[in-house]
C-alpha positions as CSV (number, residue, x, y, z in Angstrom):
1,T,9.3,4.0,12.4
2,M,6.4,1.9,12.2
3,N,7.1,-0.3,15.0
4,D,4.4,-2.8,14.3
5,F,6.6,-3.9,11.2
6,N,9.7,-5.2,12.9
7,N,9.2,-8.6,11.3
8,Y,8.6,-7.2,7.8
9,K,11.2,-7.1,5.1
10,S,11.5,-3.6,3.9
11,I,12.8,-2.1,0.6
12,Q,14.0,1.5,-0.4
13,T,12.6,3.2,-3.4
14,P,12.2,6.6,-5.1
15,I,8.8,7.8,-5.5
16,G,8.3,11.3,-6.9
17,G,11.7,12.6,-5.8
18,R,11.8,11.2,-2.2
19,I,13.2,8.0,-1.1
20,Y,10.7,5.8,0.8
21,T,11.1,2.8,3.0
22,L,8.3,0.2,2.1
23,Y,7.5,-2.5,4.5
24,V,6.7,-5.6,2.3
25,A,3.4,-7.4,2.8
26,D,4.4,-10.6,1.1
27,E,1.9,-13.2,3.0
28,H,-1.7,-13.2,3.1
29,E,-1.8,-12.1,6.6
30,K,0.3,-9.1,6.2
31,R,-1.6,-8.1,3.0
32,V,-5.1,-8.4,4.9
33,K,-3.7,-6.3,7.7
34,G,-2.0,-3.7,5.5
35,L,-1.7,-0.5,7.5
36,S,-5.0,-0.8,9.2
37,G,-4.7,0.5,12.9
38,I,-1.8,2.7,12.0
39,R,-2.4,6.4,13.4
40,H,0.7,7.9,12.0
41,L,2.5,7.3,8.8
42,S,5.8,9.3,8.1
43,K,6.2,11.1,4.7
44,S,8.9,8.5,3.9
45,E,7.3,5.3,4.9
46,G,4.6,2.9,3.3
47,M,3.7,-0.5,2.4
48,F,4.6,-2.8,-0.6
49,F,1.9,-5.4,-1.3
50,K,3.3,-8.3,-3.4
51,H,0.8,-10.7,-4.9
52,D,1.6,-13.9,-6.6
53,K,0.0,-13.1,-9.9
54,M,-1.6,-10.4,-11.8
55,G,-5.4,-10.0,-10.8
56,C,-8.2,-7.2,-10.0
57,R,-8.7,-7.2,-6.3
58,S,-10.6,-4.8,-3.9
59,Y,-9.0,-3.3,-0.8
60,T,-10.8,-2.0,2.3
61,M,-9.8,1.2,4.5
62,E,-12.3,0.7,7.1
63,N,-9.8,0.4,9.9
64,T,-7.1,2.9,8.2
65,H,-6.8,6.1,10.2
66,V,-4.6,8.0,7.5
67,P,-5.2,9.3,4.0
68,L,-3.4,7.0,1.7
69,R,-2.2,7.1,-2.0
70,M,-2.4,3.6,-3.7
71,I,-0.3,2.9,-6.6
72,F,-1.2,-0.1,-8.5
73,I,1.6,-1.7,-10.5
74,D,1.8,-4.7,-13.2
75,E,4.0,-7.4,-13.6
76,N,6.4,-5.2,-15.6
77,F,6.6,-2.6,-12.8
78,N,4.4,-0.1,-14.8
79,V,1.9,1.9,-12.9
80,V,-1.5,0.9,-14.1
81,N,-3.6,3.1,-11.7
82,E,-3.5,5.4,-8.7
83,V,-6.2,6.1,-6.0
84,D,-6.4,8.5,-3.1
85,T,-8.2,7.1,-0.1
86,K,-9.8,8.9,3.0
87,P,-9.2,7.6,6.6
88,L,-11.7,5.3,7.5
89,Q,-13.1,5.2,4.1
90,R,-16.2,2.9,3.8
91,N,-16.4,1.9,0.0
92,E,-13.9,-0.6,-1.1
93,V,-11.1,0.6,-3.4
94,N,-10.8,-1.2,-6.5
95,P,-8.6,0.2,-9.4
96,E,-10.6,-1.8,-12.1
97,V,-7.4,-3.0,-13.7
98,D,-5.3,-6.1,-13.3
99,F,-2.2,-5.5,-11.1
100,M,0.4,-7.4,-9.3
101,Y,1.8,-5.0,-6.6
102,V,0.5,-2.2,-4.8
103,I,2.4,0.7,-3.0
104,E,0.7,2.5,-0.1
105,I,2.3,5.8,1.0
106,L,0.6,8.8,2.9
107,G,-1.7,10.9,0.9
108,R,-3.1,14.2,1.4
């Protein structure tokens, strides 16, 4: 388990045939921190970012040590874009579409 996330709510959801435990980042500080600093992420854990409204936002991966798959989701829970990131990636991630939620899971 990602022991940093004891004070986070978590949800279970199937993605691509596997059940994931997603830690919910539903407050500004939690969204800013995201998965930065994490050195290991299991294949069945991730983070669910919950924003208050639709919008196009950028994410930074500068302090993220694991490759991530970011899944961008609209207010109707439709996937609107997916982006794969590299560890410590310098350029910001912007899906160039409006979204309300993001799921981050281990990438390749």
